N, C-alpha and C positions, 0 to 999 in steps of 0.2 A: 241745461241746468234747470234742475225742478224746483217746485217752491212749495215748500210744506206751513202750515197748521199749526202750531203750538198749545192746547186745549188747556184754559187757564184753570181746570179744577179738577184733570192731576200730571198734568205739564209732557203729557205724552205726543211724538209728531204723529198728525194726521196728511191725507195728500189734501190737495187744494181744495179738491171737489163736493167734497166727502165736508156737511151738513152738520154732520151730532160726529163725537171723535167713537172712534172705532172700539177705546180698552175700556171707557165708562161713559158711554152714551151721553156727555155735558156739551150740551148746544152754544159754549161760548166757547170762544181763540179768538190769540193773540191773531197779532199781524204777519201778513206771512212770512219765512225767512225760506233764503236760499240753502238747498238741501245741500248736506256737503258731497265735497265732488265727490264721486270713484274714483279710484286712484287706477289705472291700469296697471292692469299684471303682463309681468314682459315673460314667458315662455324658455327658461338658457334654453339653448340645444344639447344634449345628449351629451356629455364629453370622454373624451376614447378611457380607456380602460385604465389606472396609474399602474404600473409597474409596481410591482412590490419589489420591496425594500433590498440592496444589496445585499448577503448575506457576510455577518464580518469575518474577520481573516482568522484561520482555523489558531489556534491559540499554543504557542507555543514553547514548552516546558523550558528555562533556559537553563542552560548542564553549569550543574556548582563547579567549582575552583577542586580540584583533584588537593588536597593535603598534601606538603612534601614529606618523604618519604623520609624520613633523621633515626638521627642513631639509637631513642628511647622507640622506635616504632623495634626496632632490630632489637630491642633486646626484650621485647615485649615477647615475636617469636621466642627467642632464642628461651620465659622462661616458660612459657605454655610445651612445648620440650623437653624443654628438664625435666617439670612438673609430672611427665609422660613418660619414659624415659628413668626418670630415678623412680619410680612405682617396681622396676622388674631389673637396673640392674645401677649400681656404685650407687647407693642413696644417699651413703655418706658428703658423697663434692655435689649430686645434683640435683640434690630437692632443695638445701640448702642458697645453692646459684638461683634456683626454679625461685624459689619466696624470693627473694632479693633482687632477680631482678622484671621477674613477674609486675614487684609491688613500687618499680621503679617507673619503668612500663607504662603500668598503671596512669601515676601521676606525672609523668614528664610528656605520653609520649601524644599524638595527636591523631591514628588511626584505631588503633585495637584494643579498646577500651573492654569493651567481654574477654577476648583473647589471653588479658592480665590477671578478667577478673576469676578466669576458673583454672589459670596456670596455676592465682593465689589458694585459690580451692582445693583442687590436686592437691598442689604441696601442701597443707593440710593436713587430710583425710589421712598421705601418705606417710606426713612424722607421726599420726594418732596410729591407722596399723604398725609403725614399725616399734612403736612405742610398744606398743601391746604387746607383739608377737616376742620384742626382747625384754621386756619384763617376765612374758613368760619361760621364758627363756634358761632366764636365769634363777628359774624355781621363786622367784619374787613375790608374783602370785599364782592364787592355786589356778588348776581348768575350767572353774566354773568362770575364771572372767575374761575367757575366749571362748566354749561353750554354750555359759548361761548355770544361771545361779540354780533352775527348775531340773537339769539335766541332770542332775545328783540324786 
């Protein structure tokens, strides 16, 4: 253990052999005190490399349960097919059937909402076309309503 002298002028610690302070040059020292012991440093041996963490298992998306296929889904398909076929034949029967079946399928069905909406839209367009064709054939509206007002 080494003894150190403390300078009374600046407070710095000096070696016991010094006659003057190594910092300020002062000559007055306090009684020597024991220097703090040096703590030995332990060197740790190199450790084995840590293996990388295991990858998480792949995410498997849960398969949603299929909705049951019910009578209202059948009505939806019937309404869509009726609206298409009604454009070309037996429109008096098929277009009202298409609208009714598609509306019921849209509100009560569980699977084919888009198909029901398409059936409703096609049926409404078919009604408008047939209405104008009927009014034109009955001479209720003029040729301008079908061909356009600017062509005359």
